[in-house]
N, C-alpha and C positions, 0 to 999 in steps of 0.2 A: 475659606480661601481656595479649597479644592474645587468647589462649584464654579467660582469666579474664573479660575485658571482654565477650566474646561470649556468655557464659552468661546474663546477665540478658536480653539481647535474645531469645535462643532461648526462654527461659522466658516472656517476654512474648508472643512469637509463639504459643507453645503455648496460653497462657491466652486469647489472642484467638480462636484457632480453637475452643477448647472453649466459651468464652462465647457466641460468635456462632452456634454450632450448624451444622446442615447447609448453610444458606445461605452462610455464610462459607467453608465447605469448597468449595462449588461455585464461589464467586467466586475462591478461591485457585487452583483448577484453571483457570478462565478466564484469570487473570493469567499463569499459567505458559504456557498455550497462546499467548496474545497476545505474550508476551516472546519465545518461540521463533520465531514468525512474523516479528516485527520484526527479530530478529537475522538470520534467513535472508534477508529482503528487503534489509537493509542490505548483507549480503555480496554478494548478487546485483547490486545497483546498483554497488558498488565494483568487483566482478570484471568486469562487462560494460562499465563506464565508459559508462553509457547516455547521458549528456548530453555526452560528449566530442565536440567538433567540430573540433579542430585539424587532423586529417588531411582532414576533409571540406572545410574552407575552402581548404586548400592544393590539394586535388584539383579543386575547382570553379574555382579560379584558373587551373590548368593547362587545364582543360576549355574555359574561355572563350577562352584563348589559342590553342586548336586542338591542343594536345598531348594528344590523347585517350588514347593508350596509356599514357603516363606518369601521367595522371590516375587511370586505373583501378588501375594497379599501386601507387599511393601510398596507397590506401585500406586500412584495417585491417578486414577482413571479419568479425572477431570482435565488432565493436561494432554495435549495432542500426542507428544512423543510417548508418554507413559501409556496412553490408551492403546496405541499401535503395538507397542512392545508387549503389553498384556494380552492382546489378541493372539500374537505370535506364540507366546509362552503357553497360553491355555490350549491353543490348537495342538501344540507339540505334546502336551500332557494328555490330551484326549486322543492322541494318535490319529488326528485328522489327516486324511491323505494330502500329500504334498501339493498337488495341483489345486485342490479346494482351499487349502490354507493360504497359499500364495494369493489366490484371487480375493479371499476375504481380507487379508492384510492390506492388499493394494486398494480394495474398495474403501476401507476405513481411512487409510492414509490419504487417499484422493479426496474424500469428503472433508477432512480437516484442512488440507491444503487449499481446497477451493473456498472454504469458509474464511481462511486467512487472506485469500486473494480477493474477497468480495469488495466491491466498490473501487478496485484499482482502476478499472476502465474509465469511470467518470473522472478520476484524477488525471489520467493520461490525456483524456479529451480536453480537459480544462487547460492543462499545461501546453497542449499543442495549439489550441484555438486562441488563447489569450493574446499572444504576440501578433497573431494574424488580425485579430479584431482591432488591436491597437494600431497596426499599420493601416488598416482600412479607415479608421477614424482620422488618422493623419492625412491620408490621401484626400478624403472628403473635405477636411478642414482646409487643406492647401487649395483645393479647387475653389472653395468659397472665397478664400482670401484673394486669389487672383481674379475671380469674377468681380469682387469689390474694387480691386485696383483698376480693372478695365473700365468699370462703370464710372470711376472717378476721373478718368482721362488724364488731363494735364494737372489736375488738382489733387494728385495722390499725396496722402499724408503718410510719411514713412512710419510714424508711430502706429498708425492703424494697420499697416501691412505687417509690421513686426509683431504687433499684438495678435493678429490672426494666425501668424506662423507659430508662435509659441503655444497658442491654444490648440493648434492642430498637432503639434509634437507632444502635447500633454497626453494624448490617448496612447501613443506608443510607450511612453514612460509608465503609464498605469498598466498597460498590457504586460510589459516586461516585469513589473513589480509583482504582478499576480503569478506569472508563469514560472519565474525562477525558483521561488520557494516551493511551489507545487511540484515541479519536476524533481527537485532535490529530495523532497520528502517521499515522493513516489518511488524513486530509486532506492532510498533507504528501506522502505517497506518491502520492496521486491527482494532486496538482499537478505533481509531477515527471514523471509519465507524460504529462500534458497537454503539458508543455514538450517532451518527446521527440517526441510526435506532431506538434506544431506545427513543430519543427525539421525533422523528416522531410519534411513537406509543402513547406516553404520550399526545402529543398535539392533535392528532386526537381523542383520547378517550375523552378528555375534550370538543372537539367540539360536539361529539355525546351526551355526558351527559348533555350539556346545549343547545341542539338544539331547534329550533322553533318547534311548534306542527305540526305534519304531519296528513294527512287524516287518519281516523281510520283503514282503510284496509292496510295502509302502515306503521303505527306506530309500532315500534318494538324495543326492546332493542338491541343495537349494541354491538357485541363482539369486541375484539381487532382486528382491521382490518389489522394490519401490522404484525401479528404473523408469517405469512408465507413469508413476504418480507425480514426478517432479514437474 
């Protein structure tokens, strides 16, 4: 029964691609690319647990109590926020100079944030181009429809004209159907990366404000080390 019920859908899909022409084929490719990217990014976020801060909160609690070695060892370095905090803590314990440590923390944080933002640009392009391609298909379809009407002269069949118009408008509908979810998911991904960046900045600031004492020549108040990484 499942196979029989899927036949009409497949037939409708084929009819949609044939009726819409090249523009709908391009939009179908865009949709497949966007879906692949979205699935990959979801897997990445789940695998990395990018927003997980349970171990970071526990480590910062130990760090503030002065149990620095245990704080570092309790961090899961496979997670972005945990790794950045680990770099900051280890640098403080090794009495790394403030300038070098800030640069290293910023480098590690930027690398993770860039990795999380990977493939965002293709999603943005697909979300921007899809409605424009749909509009282009509609304009081309309308041109063809009115050319057919002109060629028919006084023998114009309203059903033929209306059929040409709905076929032309079909591309706009497909373009919007591709663009709307892609833009929404892209914005959601961007917001998640912004939250990761803000959490990194907050956690590293807490490391520096509760850091172990440094030699006098290296002791200095640390600014927000991730302000340029966001």
